C-alpha positions in Angstrom: -72.8 -28.8 0.6 -69.3 -28.2 2.8 -66.4 -26.8 0.6 -63.6 -27.2 3.0 -60.3 -26.0 2.6 -57.5 -27.7 1.3 -54.7 -27.6 3.8 -51.9 -25.9 2.7 -48.4 -26.7 3.5 -46.5 -24.1 4.6 -43.7 -22.9 2.2 -40.2 -22.1 4.1 -39.3 -19.3 2.0 -35.3 -19.4 0.5 -32.5 -16.9 0.9 -30.0 -18.0 -2.7 -26.8 -17.2 -1.6 -25.2 -18.6 -4.6 -25.2 -14.4 -6.2 -24.1 -13.2 -3.1 -20.9 -16.0 -2.9 -20.2 -15.2 -6.2 -20.0 -11.2 -5.7 -18.3 -11.9 -2.8 -15.2 -13.3 -4.2 -15.7 -10.7 -7.7 -14.8 -8.3 -5.3 -11.9 -10.0 -3.3 -10.1 -10.9 -7.2 -10.5 -7.4 -8.2 -8.9 -6.0 -4.5 -6.0 -8.2 -4.8 -5.8 -6.8 -8.3 -6.0 -3.4 -7.4 -3.8 -3.4 -4.3 -0.2 -3.8 -6.0 -1.0 -1.1 -8.3 -2.1 1.4 -5.2 1.8 1.7 -4.2 2.6 3.5 -8.0 -0.1 5.6 -7.2 1.6 8.4 -6.6 3.7 10.5 -9.1 6.9 10.5 -8.4 9.7 11.2 -11.5 12.6 8.6 -10.0 16.3 9.2 -11.1 18.1 6.8 -12.9 20.1 4.4 -11.7 21.3 0.4 -12.8 20.8 -1.1 -9.1 18.1 -2.9 -8.3 16.5 -3.7 -4.5 15.0 -7.1 -3.6 12.5 -7.4 -0.9 11.4 -10.7 0.3 9.4 -9.5 3.4 6.4 -6.2 3.6 7.8 -3.5 1.9 7.8 -0.5 4.2 8.0 3.0 1.2 8.3 6.7 2.3 7.2 8.5 -0.5 8.2 12.7 -1.2 6.9 13.6 -4.4 7.5 17.3 -6.3 5.9 19.1 -4.0 7.6 17.7 -0.7 4.7 16.1 0.4 5.6 12.7 2.0 3.9 9.6 1.5 3.7 6.1 4.0 2.9 3.5 2.0 0.7 5.6 -0.4 -0.7 7.4 2.5 -0.4 11.1 3.1 1.6 11.7 6.4 2.6 14.4 8.6 6.7 14.7 8.3 6.3 14.9 11.8 4.2 11.9 12.6 6.4 9.4 10.0 8.5 7.9 12.9 6.1 7.3 14.9 4.1 5.6 11.7 7.5 3.8 11.1 8.3 2.5 14.2 4.2 0.7 14.9 4.7 -0.6 11.2 8.4 -2.2 12.3 7.4 -3.5 15.5 10.1 -3.3 17.1 12.3 -5.6 14.3 15.3 -3.0 13.1 16.3 -4.7 10.4 13.2 -4.1 8.1 14.2 -2.0 5.2 12.5 1.1 4.3 12.6 2.7 0.5 12.7 5.9 0.0 11.1 7.1 -3.4 11.9 10.7 -3.7 10.8 12.6 -7.0 14.2 13.4 -8.9 13.4 17.2 -8.9 13.6 17.4 -5.2 17.3 19.1 -3.4 19.5 16.3 -2.5 19.1 18.6 0.7 15.4 17.5 1.8 15.5 13.9 0.6 19.0 13.3 2.9 17.0 15.3 5.8 14.4 12.3 5.2 16.7 10.0 5.0 18.7 11.6 8.4 15.0 11.3 10.2 14.4 7.3 9.2 18.0 6.3 10.3 17.2 8.9 13.7 14.2 6.0 14.5 16.9 3.2 14.9 16.1 2.0 10.9 19.4 0.2 10.0 18.5 -0.4 6.6 17.7 3.1 4.2 17.1 2.3 0.0 16.6 4.3 -2.4 15.1 3.6 -5.0 15.3 4.4 -8.7 13.9 3.6 -12.1 16.2 1.2 -14.7 17.9 3.8 -17.6 16.3 3.6 -20.9 18.0 3.8 -23.8 17.3 7.4 -25.5 
């Protein structure tokens, strides 16, 4: 008696993409939620004020903490490289506002020095960020 092997059907292995897509979309949502919070990740005690600046376009923010370290859009930067980085970000548009967030413990002279440097790059509008008054 001769036994014949039954011919096997070739099964193509499948790659399931649903878990990969779920993971990618979950990470996208996490990054979308945390990105606005990164802007306020630098510890700066702003002085109090009543006025509020509202920007319609992408904001350019220069922060200076109490140690005098300078940050541009939440990234540390040397003072010598600040003007170059701002010019690249503005892409030739001088009408974009630049917001300055300076710690209230800094001397007035250091903040004005920073603002003067920004003005020398050709920026037309420099706004000083403040926090709202609290009733305490």
